[in-house]
N, C-alpha and C positions, 0 to 999 in steps of 0.2 A: 445554428444548424448542426445537427449531430453528424459525427463522422461515420462513414460506413465501414464494414468489415474490410472491404477492398482497400479503402484509404488507409485504415488502420495498419493493414499489412504493408502497404507501400511505405508509410511514415516510420514503421518499426519492423525492418526485415528480420530481426532476430526472432520475432514472434513465431513466424512460420517455421523457421528451423528449430526452435526449442519447444514448440508446442504450446498451445493456449486453448481456452474454452470460453466462449461468450457465456456469461451468467445472468445477463438481464438485458431488457430492452433499453434503448437509449432514453435518457431523460435529462432535462436541463435543471432539475431541482437541486442537485448537489454536485460537488467536484471531488477530486481525489483527496484533497485535504480533509474535508468534511467526512468523507467515506472512511478515511483512515482512522478517524476518531469516533466512528460509529454514528455519524449524523447523516441521515438521508432525506432531510427536508429543507436544508439551507446551504448556499453556496458560500464557502469560505474563501476570501480573496484579499490580498493586501492592496489592491487598487482602491478599495473603499467605494466602488461604484454603488448606485443605487440597488437595494435588494441583496447586498452581500454582507457578510459578517467578517470582522477581523478582530481577535481579542485585544482588549485594553492591555497596555504594557508590552506588546510585542511589536518591535519595529516593522515598519512596512517598506523596508529598503531592498527586498528581494533577496537578501543574503541567506545562505544556508544556515548560518548560525542563528538568524531570526527565526527561520522555520523550526529549527530545534528547540528554541525558546518556547514557541507555540506548543509543541508536543510536551515539553517539560511542565507547562501549566496544566496539561491533561493527565499528568501523573507519570510520565515516561522519564526514564534516565538513559543516558548514552551507554552502549554496551560495545564490545569489541568486534562482533561478527553477526553473521545472518543465520547462524545455526539454530535449529529449534532447541528451546530450553524448557524443561518441565516447569510448569507453574507461571509461565510468562507468555505475553503476547508481544510480537515485535513489529516495528515499522522500519521501512527502508526509506531514506530521503535521497532523492535524485538531484544532481546539480551538474551545471556545466563546468568546464575547466576554470572559468573566472568566478566560481563559487556562488553562482546565482541559482537559487532553487528552481526546480521545474515540476516536481512530481513527488508524491508519497504513495506507498503501497503497504498493505498490511499482511502480515504473514498468516497463512492458514496452519492448522495443526499438522498437515502432511508435509510441510516445509516449502510448499509452493506459495505464491503470492496472489493477492487479489487487489485489483486496482479499478478505479473509475477513470475513464478516458474522456476528460472534458465533459461535453454534453452528450457523449456516446455511451457505449455499453460498459458494464462492469465486466472485467475479464480475470480469469484465473490464468497465471503465467509463471514462468521461471523468473528468477531474480534478473537474469541478463536479458529476458525478453524485450524489455522496454528500453534497454540502453541504446542510444542512438545519437546522432549529431544534435538533434533538437532537445532530447531529454538529458544528455550526458550520461553519467553512470551513477550507480547506487553508491553514494558517498558516505553516508552516516547511517548508523543502525541504533535504534532505541528500543527499550523494553519496558514493559509495565506488568506488575504482578496480576495474575488472573484472579478473579473473584473465585470463591469457593466452587460455585456452580460451574464456571468455566473450566476449572482445574479438573473437576470430576468428569466433564465431558471429554477433555483432552486425554485423560488417563484412560477412559472407556475406549476411545478410538484406538489408542496404543495397544491395549490389551487385545482387542479384536484383531489388529494387525498381527500381533505376535502369535495368536492362536491360528489365525488363517495361514501364516508361514509354516507353523508346525504341522498343521493338517494336510496343507496342500504341498509341503516340501519345497517351498519357495524361499 
């Protein structure tokens, strides 16, 4: 069953405070891990339940280091922070204090984050928006070089933002 927006705000009180936008209808087709690696037709899950996927060679122990390994197999490398970097896409990995992974979010070019919330909505949010007792905190950050097309799109957005600031005086 998909989580409602009301339940989402109750589970993640920082969302309302830091602002978020619902970006899709609820769907059970994919989860946050799949979404963070740009897969929207398959549920990636270390439980290995029927109709789920977990990459070979990645331990299914639920540890944050195992989730990091999954992203490394997708071309990501660990980086020091969540700041936007020209030429890279980033993911944030969330974990509880006992280092069990809970969630992954991908960074948008504007510095905000995009997440799939279980079987629920895709949402745009701040990095801290999903930090909670259930999800823990954004613990690790990884980056992957953008393909040329992605880099050109990123630069175009940045150029438009700079021009808008100059013209509008913001």
